[in-house]
C-alpha positions in Angstrom: -10.7 9.6 -10.9 -13.4 7.1 -9.7 -13.9 5.5 -13.1 -12.0 2.5 -12.2 -11.0 0.4 -9.0 -7.8 -1.4 -9.0 -9.6 -4.3 -7.4 -13.3 -5.0 -8.1 -15.5 -8.1 -7.7 -17.7 -9.1 -10.9 -20.1 -11.8 -9.8 -17.8 -15.0 -9.9 -14.4 -13.5 -10.7 -11.9 -10.8 -9.7 -11.0 -8.0 -12.0 -7.7 -6.2 -11.6 -6.5 -3.2 -13.4 -3.0 -4.6 -14.5 -0.4 -2.0 -13.0 2.5 -3.5 -14.9 0.9 -1.8 -18.1 0.4 1.7 -17.0 0.6 4.3 -17.8 0.7 3.2 -21.5 -2.4 1.1 -21.4 -5.7 0.3 -19.1 -5.7 -3.4 -19.4 -7.8 -5.5 -16.8 -7.3 -9.1 -15.8 -10.2 -11.4 -15.1 -9.1 -14.0 -12.4 -11.1 -17.0 -11.5 -8.8 -19.0 -9.1 -6.6 -18.5 -5.9 -3.6 -19.4 -7.8 -4.1 -16.8 -10.5 -4.6 -14.1 -7.7 -1.4 -15.4 -6.0 0.5 -14.9 -9.2 -1.0 -11.5 -10.0 0.2 -10.3 -6.6 3.8 -12.0 -7.0 4.1 -10.4 -10.4 2.9 -6.9 -9.1 -0.1 -6.7 -11.5 -1.8 -5.6 -8.3 0.3 -4.1 -5.7 0.2 -1.8 -2.6 -0.5 -3.3 0.9 -4.3 -2.5 0.9 -4.9 -3.6 -2.6 -3.0 -7.0 -2.0 -5.1 -7.7 1.3 -8.2 -7.4 -0.7 -7.1 -9.4 -3.6 -6.0 -12.0 -1.3 -9.5 -12.1 0.3 -11.3 -12.3 -2.7 -8.6 -15.1 -3.8 -10.1 -17.4 -1.0 -13.7 -16.4 -2.0 -12.7 -17.8 -5.5 -11.5 -21.0 -4.2 -14.6 -21.5 -2.2 -16.7 -20.9 -5.3 -14.9 -23.4 -7.2 -14.6 -26.1 -4.6 -10.9 -25.8 -4.2 -9.2 -26.7 -1.0 -9.0 -23.7 1.2 -6.2 -24.7 3.2 -4.2 -24.9 0.1 -5.4 -21.8 -1.5 -4.6 -20.1 1.9 -1.0 -21.2 1.7 -0.5 -20.3 -1.9 -1.8 -16.7 -1.3 0.3 -16.3 1.9 3.6 -17.2 -0.2 2.9 -14.6 -2.8 4.7 -11.7 -0.9 6.3 -11.7 2.6 6.4 -8.2 3.7 2.9 -6.6 3.3 1.1 -7.6 6.5 -2.2 -6.6 5.2 -1.9 -9.8 2.9 -1.9 -11.9 6.1 -4.4 -9.7 8.1 -7.0 -10.3 5.2 -6.2 -14.0 4.9 -6.6 -14.4 8.9 -9.9 -12.7 8.7 -11.1 -15.1 6.0 -9.5 -18.1 7.7 -11.7 -17.2 10.9 -14.9 -17.8 8.7 -14.0 -21.0 6.9 -12.3 -23.0 9.4 -14.9 -25.0 11.3 -17.7 -23.5 9.4 -21.1 -25.4 9.9 -22.9 -25.2 6.7 -23.0 -26.2 3.0 -20.2 -25.4 0.5 -22.6 -22.9 -1.3 -23.4 -21.1 2.1 -19.5 -21.0 2.9 -18.8 -19.4 -0.6 -21.6 -16.9 -0.2 -20.3 -15.9 3.3 -16.6 -15.7 1.9 -17.6 -13.4 -0.9 -19.5 -11.2 1.6 -16.4 -10.9 3.8 -14.2 -10.1 0.9 -16.5 -7.4 -0.2 -16.8 -6.1 3.5 -13.0 -5.9 3.5 -12.9 -4.1 0.4 -15.7 -1.5 1.2 -13.7 -0.8 4.6 -10.6 -0.1 2.9 -12.3 2.6 0.8 -14.1 4.1 4.0 -10.6 3.9 6.0 -8.7 5.5 3.3 -11.2 8.6 3.1 -11.0 8.8 6.8 -7.0 8.8 6.7 -7.3 12.0 4.3 -9.8 13.6 6.6 -7.6 13.0 9.7 -4.6 14.6 7.8 -6.2 17.7 6.7 -5.3 19.7 9.7 -1.7 18.9 9.2 -1.6 20.2 5.6 -0.6 23.9 5.1 -3.2 25.8 3.0 -0.3 26.2 0.4 1.7 23.0 0.6 4.6 21.5 -1.2 4.5 17.6 -0.3 7.2 15.1 -1.0 5.8 11.4 -1.9 7.5 8.3 -2.5 6.2 5.2 -4.8 2.6 5.0 -5.1 -0.2 5.0 -2.4 -3.3 6.1 -4.3 -6.4 4.4 -5.7 -4.0 2.1 -7.6 -2.3 0.7 -4.3 -5.6 0.3 -2.4 -9.2 -0.6 -3.3 -10.0 3.0 -4.1 -9.0 6.5 -3.0 -5.6 5.9 -1.4 -3.7 6.4 1.8 -0.5 9.1 1.5 -1.6 10.0 -2.1 -5.2 9.9 -0.7 -4.1 12.7 2.0 -2.7 14.9 -1.1 -6.1 14.1 -3.0 -8.2 15.2 0.1 -6.3 18.3 0.5 -6.7 19.3 -3.1 -10.4 18.5 -2.9 -10.7 20.8 0.2 -9.4 23.8 -1.8 -5.7 23.5 -0.3 -3.1 24.6 -3.1 -0.9 21.4 -3.0 2.0 20.5 -5.2 3.2 17.1 -5.2 6.8 16.1 -5.7 6.7 12.6 -6.7 10.0 10.3 -6.4 10.2 8.1 -9.5 10.8 5.0 -7.0 13.4 2.8 -8.7 13.5 0.2 -9.8 9.9 -0.3 -11.0 9.1 3.3 -11.2 5.8 3.3 -9.3 6.1 7.2 -8.7 6.9 8.0 -12.2 4.5 5.6 -13.8 1.5 5.3 -11.4 1.4 8.3 -8.9 2.0 10.8 -12.0 -0.7 8.9 -13.8 -3.2 9.5 -10.8 -2.2 13.0 -10.3 -2.7 13.6 -13.9 -6.2 12.1 -13.9 -7.2 14.1 -10.7 -5.8 17.3 -12.1 -3.3 17.8 -9.0 -0.3 20.0 -9.6 2.9 17.6 -9.5 6.5 17.2 -10.4 8.1 13.9 -10.9 11.9 13.8 -9.5 14.7 11.1 -9.4 15.0 9.4 -6.1 18.3 11.0 -5.5 17.0 14.5 -6.0 14.9 14.6 -2.8 17.4 16.2 -0.4 18.2 18.9 -3.1 14.3 19.4 -3.7 13.9 19.7 0.0 16.6 22.4 0.2 15.7 24.1 -3.0 11.8 24.2 -3.1 11.1 24.2 0.6 9.1 21.0 1.2 6.5 21.4 3.8 6.2 18.0 4.7 6.9 14.4 3.4 4.0 11.7 3.3 4.5 8.0 2.5 2.5 4.9 3.0 3.5 1.5 4.7 3.5 -2.2 4.2 4.0 -3.2 7.7 4.4 -1.0 10.9 5.9 -2.6 14.1 4.6 -2.1 17.6 7.4 0.4 18.3 6.6 2.4 15.1 9.4 1.0 13.0 7.9 1.2 9.4 8.5 -1.1 6.4 7.9 0.7 3.1 9.2 0.8 -0.6 12.8 0.8 -0.8 14.3 4.4 -0.5 11.9 5.6 2.4 14.4 5.3 4.7 17.0 7.7 2.8 14.0 10.0 2.5 13.2 10.1 6.2 17.0 10.7 7.0 17.0 13.6 4.4 13.7 15.1 6.1 15.0 15.0 9.4 18.2 16.9 8.5 16.2 19.6 6.8 13.6 19.8 9.6 10.6 18.7 7.8 7.8 16.5 9.2 7.7 13.1 8.0 4.4 11.3 8.0 3.4 7.7 7.5 -0.2 7.1 6.4 -1.5 3.7 6.7 -5.0 1.9 7.8 -4.7 0.2 11.2 -4.6 -3.2 9.4 -1.0 -2.3 8.4 0.0 -2.2 12.2 1.5 -5.5 13.4 1.5 -5.5 17.0 2.9 -9.0 17.0 6.0 -7.6 15.5 7.8 -5.7 18.1 10.6 -3.9 15.9 11.3 -3.3 12.5 14.4 -5.8 12.8 11.5 -8.5 12.8 10.1 -7.5 9.4 10.9 -9.8 6.6 12.1 -7.9 3.6 11.3 -9.1 0.3 14.2 -9.4 -2.3 13.1 -9.5 -5.8 14.9 -10.7 -8.9 17.8 -8.8 -10.1 16.6 -8.3 -13.6 14.5 -5.4 -12.2 17.6 -3.3 -11.5 19.7 -4.8 -14.2 17.2 -3.6 -17.0 15.6 -0.5 -18.0 12.7 -1.6 -20.0 14.0 -4.1 -22.6 17.6 -2.4 -22.3 20.1 -4.1 -20.1 21.8 -1.5 -18.0 24.0 -3.5 -15.7 26.9 -5.3 -17.3 26.6 -9.0 -17.5 28.5 -10.6 -14.3 27.9 -7.7 -12.1 26.0 -8.8 -9.0 22.6 -7.0 -8.0 21.1 -6.8 -4.7 17.3 -5.8 -5.0 15.4 -5.4 -1.6 11.9 -4.3 -2.4 11.5 -2.5 1.0 13.6 -0.9 3.7 12.6 0.0 7.4 12.4 3.3 8.6 13.1 3.8 12.6 10.3 5.2 14.5 12.5 8.0 15.7 12.5 9.4 12.2 8.8 9.5 12.0 6.9 12.4 13.1 3.5 10.8 13.2 1.5 7.7 11.8 -2.1 8.8 10.5 -4.6 6.1 10.5 -8.4 5.8 9.9 -9.1 6.2 13.5 -6.6 8.9 14.5 -3.2 10.0 14.4 -0.3 8.2 16.5 2.5 10.2 17.9 5.4 8.9 20.0 5.7 6.8 22.1 4.2 4.4 19.6 4.5 1.7 21.8 1.5 3.2 23.7 -0.5 5.3 20.7 -0.4 2.3 18.2 -2.0 -0.2 20.3 -4.7 2.1 21.4 -5.7 3.0 17.7 -5.7 -0.7 16.7 -8.2 -1.2 19.7 -10.2 1.6 18.7 -10.5 0.4 15.2 -11.6 -3.1 16.5 -14.2 -1.3 18.7 -15.5 0.7 15.6 -15.7 -2.3 13.1 -19.4 -3.4 12.8 
């Protein structure tokens, strides 16, 4: 891989690989306003917590370049998706620059572009560090179960949980990834399988409901997933279906790991009960492609995320180290270490 990034800056516009079109076609969107970036986030043309954060930062930079009201741009971007804390983390970081800035509009725009670029580059470095930190947890021959998509497509480049699988493969370990299809938008089947194909990593796509059977039948060595928000106590919001996977892993005695940069850790949120869960349009469930599969008149509940309780999580792997229970102590320590390490 490496021939593309999901999020890229081209002088005065943001270029996104439209993930709605994969794997059938590689289509790039060129965005020039904060409103266009917010729409791309909302419609999941760009997705994955780290990628959303970087895209939002670039959205503020675009607003500054075009002389838009930054407060309004900030509000529009914040409203695009509620669960992924990286979105708010990145916007807060940009706000600290533009609020009270003393200088010309041109100087402010340059400074905001620089900060967005810094956020993007930090994400790539963080992802590779996550993979390095996880290497000791991966057996030399490992069957790994993964949910949703957490690779280059969900980040600026390289990936978090899929990045761990990639790093192990590149280190010469014989890994085989079992990929949940991840209903209803099939990020595992469409996007993770696309990445594994590109990288030449052995993999098998399974339906979400097959995970317990696969654990029992094939002897899964570990489960690794990403995160959209991690509460102070370790409760973790991730793509819907993650909670079920954690329960199945606990029953089968399989380690369950969460991989995420420290920017995904929200110390202001004490427990998972405080994490807002996005509910998306019923059409995502009611239709499979253009074909309606749910009868007219049948209600649909479509939460995009669920929360996995901390007691089901073996460890949380970040760019500055691995957090183990009790998470109320280990997570704040890692967040502080990341803050100290940031230039």
